[in-house]
C-alpha positions as CSV (number, residue, x, y, z in Angstrom):
1,M,-28.1,17.2,1.3
2,K,-27.5,18.7,-2.6
3,I,-24.5,17.3,-4.4
4,T,-23.9,21.1,-5.2
5,D,-23.2,21.4,-1.4
6,L,-20.2,19.4,-1.4
7,M,-19.1,20.5,-4.8
8,I,-18.8,24.4,-4.1
9,K,-18.2,26.8,-6.8
10,E,-15.0,28.0,-5.4
11,T,-12.9,24.8,-5.4
12,M,-14.0,24.3,-9.4
13,I,-11.1,24.2,-12.2
14,M,-12.5,24.8,-15.3
15,N,-9.2,25.0,-17.5
16,L,-7.0,22.3,-15.6
17,Q,-3.4,22.8,-16.8
18,A,-2.0,19.6,-15.6
19,V,-0.4,17.4,-18.5
20,S,0.3,14.4,-16.0
21,K,-1.4,12.3,-13.5
22,E,0.3,13.4,-10.1
23,A,0.3,16.9,-11.7
24,A,-3.5,16.9,-11.8
25,I,-4.0,15.6,-8.2
26,D,-1.3,18.6,-7.0
27,E,-3.5,21.2,-9.1
28,L,-6.8,19.7,-7.7
29,I,-5.5,19.5,-4.2
30,A,-4.1,23.1,-4.2
31,S,-7.9,24.2,-4.9
32,L,-9.2,22.3,-1.7
33,T,-6.1,23.9,0.5
34,A,-6.7,27.3,-1.0
35,S,-10.5,26.7,0.0
36,G,-9.8,25.9,3.6
37,R,-11.1,22.6,2.9
38,I,-8.1,20.6,4.1
39,N,-5.8,20.8,6.6
40,D,-2.9,18.6,5.9
41,P,-2.1,18.7,1.7
42,V,0.7,15.8,2.2
43,L,-1.6,13.8,4.1
44,F,-4.0,13.7,2.0
45,K,-2.1,13.2,-1.4
46,E,-0.6,10.3,0.7
47,K,-3.9,8.9,1.2
48,I,-5.2,9.9,-2.7
49,L,-1.8,7.9,-3.8
50,A,-2.8,5.0,-1.8
51,R,-5.7,4.5,-3.2
52,E,-4.2,4.9,-6.5
53,A,-1.7,2.5,-5.8
54,Q,-5.0,-0.1,-5.2
55,S,-6.0,0.4,-8.8
56,S,-6.6,3.4,-10.9
57,T,-9.3,5.6,-10.1
58,G,-9.3,6.9,-13.7
59,I,-12.7,5.1,-14.0
60,G,-12.9,5.1,-18.3
61,G,-15.1,7.6,-20.3
62,G,-13.1,10.5,-19.8
63,I,-13.5,10.4,-16.1
64,A,-11.5,10.4,-13.2
65,M,-12.6,10.4,-9.6
66,P,-9.5,10.2,-6.9
67,H,-10.8,10.3,-3.5
68,A,-9.7,9.7,0.2
69,K,-11.4,9.3,3.7
70,T,-8.9,11.1,6.1
71,K,-8.5,13.1,9.2
72,A,-6.8,15.8,6.7
73,V,-9.8,16.9,5.7
74,N,-12.0,19.4,7.4
75,E,-14.8,19.6,5.3
76,A,-16.6,16.7,3.1
77,T,-15.9,18.3,-0.6
78,V,-16.1,17.4,-4.2
79,V,-13.7,19.5,-6.6
80,F,-15.0,19.5,-10.2
81,A,-12.2,20.1,-13.0
82,K,-12.4,19.9,-16.7
83,S,-9.3,19.7,-19.2
84,A,-9.6,20.2,-22.6
85,A,-6.7,18.3,-23.9
86,G,-7.2,15.6,-21.4
87,V,-4.9,13.8,-19.1
88,D,-3.2,11.0,-19.3
89,Y,-4.3,9.2,-16.0
90,A,-3.4,5.5,-16.7
91,S,-7.5,5.1,-17.1
92,L,-8.9,1.9,-17.3
93,D,-9.6,1.8,-21.0
94,D,-5.8,4.0,-21.8
95,E,-7.8,6.9,-22.8
96,P,-7.4,10.1,-21.5
97,A,-9.2,11.8,-18.5
98,K,-11.0,15.2,-19.2
99,L,-13.8,15.5,-16.0
100,F,-12.3,15.4,-12.4
101,F,-13.7,14.7,-9.5
102,M,-11.7,14.8,-6.2
103,I,-13.8,13.4,-3.5
104,A,-12.0,14.6,0.4
105,A,-14.3,13.3,3.0
106,P,-13.1,13.7,6.9
107,E,-12.8,10.7,8.6
108,G,-15.8,11.1,10.7
109,A,-17.8,11.8,7.6
110,G,-21.9,11.5,8.6
111,N,-23.9,9.4,6.9
112,M,-25.5,12.3,4.7
113,H,-22.2,13.1,3.1
114,L,-21.8,9.9,2.4
115,R,-25.0,9.0,0.5
116,T,-24.6,12.3,-1.2
117,L,-20.9,11.2,-2.6
118,A,-23.1,7.7,-3.4
119,A,-25.5,9.8,-5.5
120,L,-23.1,11.6,-7.1
121,S,-21.3,8.0,-8.2
122,R,-24.3,6.8,-9.8
123,L,-24.9,10.1,-11.7
124,L,-21.4,9.3,-13.6
125,I,-21.8,6.8,-15.8
126,E,-25.0,8.3,-17.7
127,S,-23.3,9.3,-21.2
128,E,-25.5,12.3,-21.5
129,F,-25.0,14.1,-18.5
130,I,-21.2,13.7,-19.2
131,E,-21.4,15.4,-22.3
132,A,-23.7,18.2,-20.9
133,L,-20.7,18.5,-18.2
134,M,-18.1,18.6,-21.3
135,N,-20.0,21.6,-22.5
136,A,-20.5,23.4,-19.6
137,R,-18.3,26.5,-19.4
138,T,-19.1,28.3,-16.1
139,P,-19.0,26.8,-12.5
140,D,-22.9,27.7,-12.6
141,E,-23.5,25.8,-15.5
142,V,-22.0,22.8,-13.7
143,T,-24.0,24.0,-10.4
144,A,-27.6,24.0,-12.7
145,L,-26.5,20.4,-14.3
146,F,-26.3,18.5,-10.9
147,D,-28.9,20.2,-9.2
148,A,-31.4,19.2,-12.2
149,K,-30.1,16.0,-12.2
150,Q,-30.3,15.7,-8.4
151,A,-33.9,17.2,-9.0
152,E,-34.6,14.2,-11.3
153,A,-33.0,11.4,-9.5
154,E,-35.5,12.1,-6.9
155,A,-38.1,12.4,-8.7
156,E,-37.5,9.2,-10.2
157,A,-37.0,7.5,-6.4
158,E,-40.2,8.8,-5.3
159,A,-42.2,7.3,-8.1
160,E,-40.2,4.0,-7.5
161,A,-41.2,4.1,-3.5
162,K,-44.8,4.5,-4.3
163,A,-44.9,1.8,-6.6
164,N,-43.3,-0.6,-4.1
165,E,-46.2,0.9,-1.4
166,A,-48.7,0.1,-4.1
167,A,-47.3,-3.3,-3.9
168,G,-47.4,-4.0,-0.7
169,T,-50.2,-6.2,1.5
170,G,-53.5,-3.9,1.1
171,G,-51.3,-0.8,-0.3
172,T,-50.5,-0.3,3.2
173,K,-47.2,-1.8,3.9
174,P,-44.7,-0.5,1.6
175,K,-42.1,-2.8,0.2
176,A,-38.8,-2.3,1.7
177,P,-36.4,-0.1,-1.3
178,E,-33.4,-2.3,-0.7
179,R,-35.5,-5.1,-1.2
180,V,-36.4,-4.2,-4.9
181,I,-35.5,-6.4,-7.4
182,V,-34.6,-4.5,-10.6
183,G,-35.4,-6.0,-14.3
184,N,-38.1,-7.3,-16.3
185,P,-40.6,-8.8,-13.8
186,D,-41.5,-11.7,-16.3
187,S,-38.1,-13.0,-16.9
188,Q,-36.9,-16.0,-15.5
189,S,-33.2,-14.8,-15.3
190,F,-32.2,-13.9,-11.6
191,V,-28.3,-12.9,-10.6
192,V,-27.2,-11.3,-7.5
193,A,-24.2,-9.0,-6.8
194,V,-22.2,-7.8,-4.3
195,T,-19.7,-4.5,-4.8
196,A,-17.5,-2.9,-2.8
197,C,-13.9,-0.8,-3.0
198,P,-11.4,-0.1,-0.4
199,T,-12.7,3.3,0.6
200,G,-16.4,2.7,-0.2
201,I,-16.8,6.3,-1.4
202,A,-17.6,5.9,-5.3
203,H,-16.3,2.7,-7.0
204,T,-18.9,0.9,-5.1
205,Y,-21.7,2.4,-6.1
206,M,-21.2,3.0,-9.5
207,A,-20.7,-0.4,-10.3
208,E,-23.6,-1.0,-8.2
209,D,-25.6,1.4,-10.7
210,A,-23.8,0.3,-14.0
211,L,-25.2,-3.4,-12.8
212,K,-28.4,-2.3,-12.5
213,K,-29.2,-0.3,-15.5
214,K,-27.5,-3.3,-17.5
215,A,-29.6,-5.8,-16.1
216,K,-32.4,-3.6,-17.0
217,E,-31.4,-3.0,-20.8
218,M,-31.0,-7.2,-21.0
219,G,-33.9,-7.6,-19.2
220,V,-32.7,-9.8,-16.2
221,N,-33.6,-9.1,-12.9
222,I,-30.6,-8.2,-10.0
223,R,-30.1,-7.5,-6.5
224,V,-27.1,-5.5,-5.7
225,E,-25.5,-5.5,-2.2
226,T,-23.0,-2.7,-1.6
227,N,-20.1,-2.8,1.2
228,G,-18.9,1.1,1.3
229,S,-18.4,3.5,4.0
230,E,-21.7,2.8,5.9
231,G,-21.2,-1.0,5.7
232,A,-23.4,-3.8,3.9
233,Q,-26.1,-2.2,2.6
234,N,-29.2,-4.1,0.7
235,V,-27.9,-7.5,1.9
236,L,-28.6,-10.3,-0.2
237,T,-31.2,-13.3,1.5
238,A,-30.4,-16.6,1.6
239,D,-33.2,-17.1,-0.8
240,E,-32.4,-14.9,-3.1
241,I,-28.9,-16.5,-3.2
242,A,-30.6,-20.0,-3.4
243,R,-32.3,-18.8,-6.8
244,A,-29.9,-16.7,-8.5
245,S,-28.4,-18.3,-11.7
246,G,-24.7,-17.0,-10.5
247,V,-23.4,-14.1,-8.1
248,I,-21.3,-11.5,-9.1
249,I,-18.4,-10.0,-7.0
250,A,-17.3,-6.8,-8.2
251,A,-14.8,-5.9,-5.2
252,D,-11.4,-4.8,-4.7
253,K,-11.7,-6.2,-0.8
254,K,-12.8,-9.1,0.9
255,V,-16.7,-9.8,1.2
256,E,-18.4,-12.3,3.3
257,M,-18.2,-14.8,1.3
258,A,-19.2,-18.3,2.7
259,R,-22.8,-17.4,2.1
260,F,-22.2,-18.2,-1.5
261,A,-20.8,-21.9,-1.4
262,G,-22.2,-24.0,-4.0
263,K,-23.3,-21.4,-6.5
264,P,-21.2,-20.5,-9.9
265,V,-19.3,-17.1,-7.9
266,L,-17.4,-14.8,-10.6
267,Q,-14.7,-12.8,-8.6
268,R,-13.4,-9.3,-10.7
269,P,-12.5,-6.1,-9.6
270,V,-14.6,-3.6,-9.1
271,S,-13.6,-1.2,-12.0
272,D,-14.9,-4.6,-14.0
273,G,-18.2,-3.8,-12.6
274,I,-18.3,-0.1,-13.9
275,R,-16.6,-1.1,-17.6
276,K,-17.9,-4.6,-18.2
277,P,-21.6,-4.9,-16.3
278,E,-22.8,-6.8,-19.7
279,E,-20.2,-9.5,-19.9
280,L,-20.6,-10.2,-16.2
281,I,-24.2,-10.5,-16.0
282,T,-24.0,-12.8,-19.3
283,K,-21.6,-14.9,-17.6
284,A,-23.8,-15.5,-14.1
285,I,-26.8,-16.0,-16.0
286,K,-25.3,-18.8,-17.7
287,G,-23.2,-19.8,-14.8
288,E,-19.8,-19.4,-16.3
289,A,-17.7,-19.2,-13.2
290,P,-16.2,-21.8,-10.8
291,I,-18.4,-23.3,-8.4
292,Y,-17.5,-21.8,-4.8
293,R,-16.6,-24.0,-1.6
294,S,-16.3,-22.5,1.5
295,E,-14.6,-26.1,2.9
296,G,-17.2,-26.5,5.5
297,R,-15.9,-23.5,7.4
298,D,-17.6,-19.9,7.7
299,G,-15.3,-17.8,5.9
300,D,-12.9,-20.3,4.4
301,E,-12.9,-19.0,1.2
302,A,-11.4,-20.5,-2.0
303,P,-9.1,-18.5,-3.7
304,A,-10.0,-16.1,-6.0
305,E,-10.0,-15.9,-9.9
306,K,-6.9,-15.4,-10.5
307,S,-5.7,-12.1,-12.5
308,G,-2.8,-10.5,-13.8
309,S,0.5,-11.9,-14.6
310,V,2.7,-14.7,-13.2
311,G,4.9,-12.4,-12.1
312,S,2.5,-10.1,-10.2
313,R,0.6,-13.1,-8.5
314,I,4.0,-14.4,-7.3
315,Y,5.1,-10.7,-6.0
316,K,1.8,-10.6,-4.3
317,D,2.2,-14.0,-2.9
318,L,5.8,-13.0,-1.6
319,M,4.9,-9.4,-0.4
320,N,2.4,-11.2,1.9
321,G,5.0,-13.4,3.2
322,I,7.2,-9.8,3.7
323,S,4.8,-8.2,5.6
324,H,3.5,-10.4,8.0
325,M,7.6,-11.1,8.8
326,L,8.5,-7.2,9.0
327,P,7.0,-7.0,12.5
328,F,9.3,-10.2,14.1
329,V,12.1,-8.3,12.2
330,V,11.7,-5.0,13.7
331,G,10.5,-5.7,17.1
332,G,13.2,-8.4,17.4
333,G,15.7,-6.3,16.0
334,I,15.4,-3.4,18.3
335,L,15.3,-5.4,21.0
336,L,18.6,-6.8,19.6
337,A,20.0,-3.5,19.2
338,I,19.3,-2.5,22.4
339,S,20.6,-5.5,24.3
340,F,24.0,-4.9,21.8
341,L,24.0,-1.4,23.8
342,F,24.0,-2.9,27.0
343,E,26.4,-5.7,26.3
344,Q,29.2,-2.6,25.8
345,V,28.7,-1.5,29.4
346,A,27.5,-4.5,31.2
347,S,28.9,-8.3,30.8
348,V,27.3,-10.8,28.8
349,D,26.0,-12.8,31.5
350,N,23.9,-9.5,32.6
351,P,20.2,-10.6,33.2
352,I,19.1,-7.4,31.1
353,V,21.3,-8.5,28.0
354,K,19.9,-12.4,28.7
355,L,16.4,-11.2,28.4
356,L,16.6,-8.7,25.4
357,Q,18.6,-11.2,23.4
358,T,16.2,-14.0,24.3
359,I,12.9,-12.5,23.6
360,G,14.9,-10.7,20.3
361,G,17.2,-13.2,19.0
362,G,17.3,-16.8,17.8
363,D,15.3,-18.0,20.5
364,G,12.5,-15.5,20.6
365,A,11.3,-13.3,17.7
366,F,14.0,-14.1,15.2
367,H,13.5,-17.6,15.1
368,F,9.9,-16.8,13.9
369,L,11.1,-15.0,10.7
370,I,11.5,-17.9,8.4
371,P,8.6,-20.0,9.4
372,I,6.3,-17.0,9.0
373,L,7.5,-15.9,5.8
374,A,7.1,-19.2,4.5
375,G,3.1,-19.7,6.0
376,F,2.1,-16.4,5.1
377,I,3.2,-16.8,1.4
378,A,1.4,-20.0,1.2
379,L,-1.5,-18.1,2.8
380,S,-1.8,-16.0,-0.5
381,I,-1.5,-18.6,-2.7
382,G,-3.3,-21.6,-0.9
383,D,-5.7,-19.6,1.8
384,R,-6.0,-20.9,5.3
385,P,-5.0,-24.2,4.7
386,A,-2.2,-23.7,3.5
387,L,-0.9,-21.8,6.5
388,M,0.6,-24.5,8.7
389,P,2.2,-26.9,5.8
390,G,3.8,-23.2,5.0
391,M,5.0,-22.7,8.5
392,V,6.1,-26.3,9.2
393,G,8.3,-26.1,5.7
394,G,9.8,-22.8,6.7
395,Y,10.8,-24.0,10.5
396,M,12.5,-27.1,8.3
397,A,14.4,-24.7,6.3
398,L,15.5,-23.0,9.5
399,N,16.4,-26.3,11.2
400,S,18.2,-27.4,8.2
401,N,20.1,-24.1,7.5
402,A,18.7,-23.8,4.3
403,G,17.7,-20.1,5.3
404,F,15.8,-17.4,3.4
405,L,16.1,-19.6,0.2
406,G,14.6,-22.5,1.9
407,G,11.8,-20.9,3.3
408,L,10.7,-18.8,0.1
409,A,10.9,-22.2,-1.6
410,A,8.9,-24.1,1.7
411,G,6.1,-21.0,1.3
412,F,5.2,-21.3,-2.2
413,L,5.2,-25.4,-2.3
414,A,2.8,-25.4,0.2
415,G,0.8,-23.2,-1.4
416,Y,0.5,-24.9,-4.3
417,V,0.1,-28.6,-2.8
418,V,-2.7,-26.9,-1.3
419,I,-4.4,-25.7,-4.6
420,M,-3.4,-29.1,-5.9
421,L,-5.2,-31.0,-3.0
422,R,-8.3,-29.1,-3.7
423,K,-8.3,-30.2,-7.1
424,A,-7.6,-33.8,-6.2
425,F,-10.5,-34.1,-3.9
426,A,-13.0,-32.2,-6.0
427,G,-14.7,-35.5,-6.6
428,L,-15.6,-36.9,-3.3
429,P,-18.9,-36.8,-2.0
430,K,-20.4,-34.0,-0.6
431,T,-20.6,-35.5,2.4
432,L,-17.2,-35.6,3.3
433,D,-16.6,-31.8,2.5
434,G,-16.3,-31.4,6.4
435,L,-13.6,-33.6,6.6
436,K,-11.7,-31.8,4.4
437,P,-10.3,-28.7,6.4
438,I,-10.1,-30.8,9.8
439,L,-8.3,-33.7,8.4
440,L,-7.7,-33.8,4.6
441,Y,-6.2,-30.8,4.0
442,P,-3.8,-30.8,7.4
443,V,-2.5,-34.5,6.8
444,F,-1.9,-34.8,3.1
445,S,-0.1,-30.6,2.7
446,L,1.8,-31.3,5.6
447,L,3.1,-35.1,4.5
448,I,3.5,-33.9,0.9
449,T,5.1,-30.4,1.9
450,G,7.5,-32.1,4.7
451,G,8.4,-34.8,2.3
452,I,9.9,-32.6,-0.5
453,M,11.4,-30.2,1.9
454,F,13.3,-33.3,4.1
455,Y,14.3,-35.1,0.8
456,L,15.0,-32.3,-1.4
457,F,14.6,-29.0,-1.0
458,D,16.0,-28.9,2.4
459,P,19.7,-30.2,0.9
460,V,19.7,-28.3,-2.2
461,F,18.9,-24.8,-0.3
462,S,21.3,-26.0,2.4
463,W,23.9,-26.0,-0.2
464,L,23.1,-22.6,-1.7
465,N,22.4,-21.1,1.4
466,E,25.9,-21.9,2.4
467,G,27.7,-20.8,-0.7
468,L,26.0,-17.6,-0.8
469,I,27.5,-16.9,2.7
470,S,30.9,-18.1,1.9
471,G,30.7,-15.9,-1.3
472,L,30.0,-12.7,0.6
473,N,32.3,-13.2,3.3
474,N,35.2,-14.1,0.6
475,L,34.2,-10.9,-1.8
476,G,36.8,-8.5,-2.9
477,T,36.6,-4.7,-2.2
478,G,35.7,-4.0,-5.4
479,N,32.8,-6.4,-5.7
480,A,31.6,-5.5,-2.4
481,V,31.4,-2.0,-3.2
482,L,29.4,-2.8,-6.4
483,L,27.3,-4.9,-4.3
484,G,26.7,-2.0,-1.9
485,L,26.1,0.3,-4.7
486,V,23.5,-1.9,-5.7
487,L,21.5,-2.6,-2.7
488,G,22.0,0.7,-1.5
489,G,20.3,2.1,-4.8
490,M,17.4,-0.2,-4.7
491,M,16.4,1.0,-1.3
492,A,15.5,4.6,-2.9
493,I,14.2,3.3,-6.4
494,D,10.9,2.8,-4.4
495,M,10.7,3.5,-1.2
496,G,9.4,0.4,0.6
497,G,8.0,-0.9,-3.1
498,P,9.3,-3.9,-4.4
499,F,12.6,-2.8,-5.0
500,N,13.1,-1.8,-1.5
501,K,11.8,-4.7,0.5
502,A,13.8,-7.3,-2.2
503,A,17.1,-5.6,-0.9
504,Y,16.4,-5.3,2.8
505,T,15.1,-8.9,2.5
506,F,18.3,-10.1,1.1
507,A,20.3,-8.1,4.0
508,I,18.0,-9.7,6.5
509,G,18.7,-13.2,5.1
510,V,22.3,-12.8,5.2
511,F,22.2,-11.4,9.0
512,T,20.1,-14.0,10.0
513,S,21.9,-17.1,8.1
514,S,25.3,-15.5,9.6
515,G,23.7,-16.2,13.1
516,N,23.0,-12.1,13.2
517,T,26.9,-11.5,13.2
518,N,27.3,-10.2,9.5
519,G,25.6,-7.0,9.0
520,L,28.0,-5.6,6.2
521,M,24.7,-5.9,3.9
522,M,22.2,-4.6,6.8
523,A,24.9,-1.6,6.8
524,A,24.5,-1.0,2.8
525,V,20.6,-0.9,3.4
526,M,20.2,0.9,6.3
527,A,22.2,3.6,5.3
528,G,20.9,3.6,1.3
529,G,17.4,3.9,3.4
530,M,18.2,6.5,5.6
531,V,19.2,9.0,2.6
532,P,15.9,9.8,0.5
533,P,14.3,11.7,3.6
534,L,17.4,13.0,4.8
535,A,18.2,14.4,1.5
536,I,14.6,15.9,1.2
537,A,14.9,17.6,4.4
538,L,18.3,19.1,3.3
539,A,16.5,20.2,0.2
540,T,13.6,22.0,1.9
541,T,16.1,23.6,4.6
542,F,18.7,25.0,1.7
543,F,16.4,25.7,-1.3
544,K,13.2,26.8,0.1
545,H,12.4,29.1,-2.3
546,K,11.5,25.9,-4.5
547,F,9.3,24.7,-2.4
548,T,5.8,25.1,-0.5
549,E,5.2,26.4,2.9
550,T,4.0,22.7,3.3
551,E,6.4,21.0,1.9
552,R,8.7,22.8,4.1
553,K,6.8,21.7,6.9
554,S,7.0,18.2,5.9
555,G,10.9,18.3,5.2
556,L,11.4,18.7,8.8
557,T,9.5,15.5,9.9
558,N,11.6,13.8,7.5
559,Y,15.1,14.4,9.6
560,V,13.6,12.4,12.3
561,L,12.3,9.5,9.5
562,G,15.4,9.8,8.0
563,L,17.4,9.3,11.0
564,S,15.4,6.5,12.2
565,F,15.6,4.6,8.9
566,I,11.9,5.2,7.4
567,T,12.2,5.7,3.9
568,E,8.5,6.1,3.3
569,G,8.7,9.8,4.9
570,A,10.1,10.5,0.9
571,I,7.1,9.3,-1.1
572,P,4.9,12.3,-1.1
573,F,7.8,14.3,-2.8
574,A,8.9,11.7,-5.0
575,A,5.2,11.4,-6.5
576,A,4.6,14.5,-7.0
577,D,8.5,15.3,-8.9
578,P,9.6,11.4,-9.7
579,M,12.0,12.1,-12.1
580,R,13.9,14.8,-10.0
581,V,13.6,13.3,-6.5
582,L,14.1,9.7,-7.4
583,T,16.9,10.0,-9.5
584,S,18.5,12.6,-6.9
585,C,17.9,9.8,-4.1
586,I,18.8,6.7,-5.8
587,A,22.4,8.4,-6.3
588,G,23.2,9.2,-3.1
589,S,21.9,6.3,-1.8
590,A,24.1,4.0,-4.0
591,V,27.0,6.1,-2.8
592,A,26.0,5.7,0.9
593,G,25.6,1.7,0.2
594,G,29.0,1.6,-1.5
595,L,30.9,3.5,1.2
596,T,29.6,1.1,3.9
597,Q,31.3,-1.8,1.9
598,L,34.5,0.7,0.7
599,W,35.1,1.1,4.6
600,K,33.7,-2.7,5.6
601,I,31.3,-1.5,8.0
602,N,28.9,-3.9,9.8
603,V,26.0,-2.8,11.5
604,P,24.9,-5.9,13.6
605,A,21.0,-4.9,14.0
606,P,18.4,-5.2,11.1
607,H,16.8,-1.5,12.1
608,G,17.0,1.8,13.8
609,G,19.0,3.7,12.1
610,I,21.3,6.4,13.8
611,F,20.1,5.2,17.1
612,V,22.1,1.8,16.1
613,A,24.9,3.9,14.7
614,A,26.9,3.0,18.1
615,L,27.0,-0.8,17.7
616,S,28.7,-0.9,14.5
617,S,32.0,-1.9,13.6
618,N,33.1,2.2,12.9
619,A,29.9,4.5,14.2
620,L,31.6,7.6,12.8
621,L,32.3,6.1,9.5
622,F,28.5,4.5,8.8
623,I,27.4,8.1,9.9
624,L,29.9,9.6,7.4
625,A,28.0,7.6,4.7
626,V,24.9,8.4,5.3
627,L,25.9,12.0,5.7
628,I,27.8,12.2,2.2
629,G,25.0,10.5,0.8
630,S,22.5,12.9,1.9
631,V,24.2,15.6,0.8
632,I,24.6,14.5,-2.7
633,S,20.9,13.7,-3.1
634,G,20.3,16.6,-1.2
635,L,21.9,19.2,-3.5
636,T,21.2,17.1,-6.7
637,L,17.2,18.0,-6.0
638,G,18.0,21.3,-4.8
639,L,19.7,22.6,-7.7
640,W,17.7,20.5,-10.2
641,K,14.3,21.6,-8.9
642,K,12.6,24.6,-10.3
643,P,11.5,27.1,-8.4
644,L,8.1,27.8,-7.5
645,R,6.0,30.0,-9.9
646,N,5.4,32.8,-7.4
647,G,9.1,32.9,-6.5
């Protein structure tokens, strides 16, 4: 398949008008929509933004390659676009992006499509070719450049295949192409690499090609395994790994690591494979990387080389705990809410009420909240050996009334205890490696974590937790309203992000620490979280001329999402117009949260939205608070947003 079969002229934009990243994405998606290549622009944009959230697809050198693989795509397509002025795309080199390749791949994309997209990606690291594209003025010129370049690449591949065949036994047994080692046959330097990105469409192959080209320039032999959409290809052999001076892992997703035990392994983002191949190869040749240790078990990975700020690492570890805890919150919370509904029409001793409260409450799902939170925070820091002491530490916090604060402390404590033990045991004889995961880590990590929790953390955090609950119970009306304003507004700042999760976790902590009775904070965050999607729905309904047909259809969905307390329904709108949407939603959410505290509304269920309103201390006032906040946000957005260009 030719690259230009996917890069059709009708979708090309030779003069991109956008000046911001979001606007550029919208303009590219509009081209796909107009050509009928996608069936759901909103879903497609969600997938594009989800990929951007992992790392910018502005790879540097003036190129951006936003991409997604989703059922929203009818036919595999690449939209080519040029911007004369450049767009601030948050690229890896902080330079404006001028050439855009938006890749749209359907969920069932065939191997031929994926191989073609991979071939496209490889072409985009050649500076001469990029310069030629920058100078192209028409879609015909762009098509001609790609056709010529692909023909050249195919000719080189054919010549390489003939050389491989000649190298085979008797000239009849060709050497498998994936076994070819790139570089200088006379060089003794040899490294191996693995490249992978979350979608496996573009960056995986760009990093592969960048590493190969740079290795060839440096006279270094290299073998590169790719973990793309088609799975692992050119898989490294045990012999190749054994012979290599070092291993490069340029990946944004997990790859099979146990095979590299005992080798110097350099773990970096896939973007470094594209932008910094010389640095990676040099370090791998010199063995300037941590020795990877699998702790005697397949897949028991040592922590990857840390990158990013201390704050970002703490946030990542915290979110790992919260994300694993949330299913227990939602599942247990909904069952608790249903039990409360039954309780209003039946006695407390009703078998159904007892069953639901047992499964969802303190003897069921809610009993695991703090241990799960602590365990998976620890897992994120110290990998699998830290999971057990983290969960036990969380359980101790639960039983000692140290609450969520104690659970958080237990998770971080257990994780860093395991890291400390890794260093302490690093000097032991290799014959004892097999004992570490099955004996040394479990015993010592549990003893140290449990001892610190028992003698220090549990007493301290129990005192803090009890003080917090007491303080919240004794808040005056003015302070309570202020806290409600803050919590409600936080729910709309990032709609599922760290601010949203922080507010929700705080409310959950208060709720569980009070024995599932103090739902005042829960009312504030639930009302605040319901407002954004409801505001979007109202704005798209009453200000139709300011939204596209697709946005209006998505707006109807937001009625259901908002009533169900699913804030994320507003994310596509916020991504497309962050200033207007976020400002409007924060204002309404803060008002809704503040009103719940002014009216002292208690919602004794951690999830459910309108469906658990009947459980609140005053259902009508709760609904009124949500309605007032939604109307404020909806009107603000509707009046502020500019009409569509076509009216």
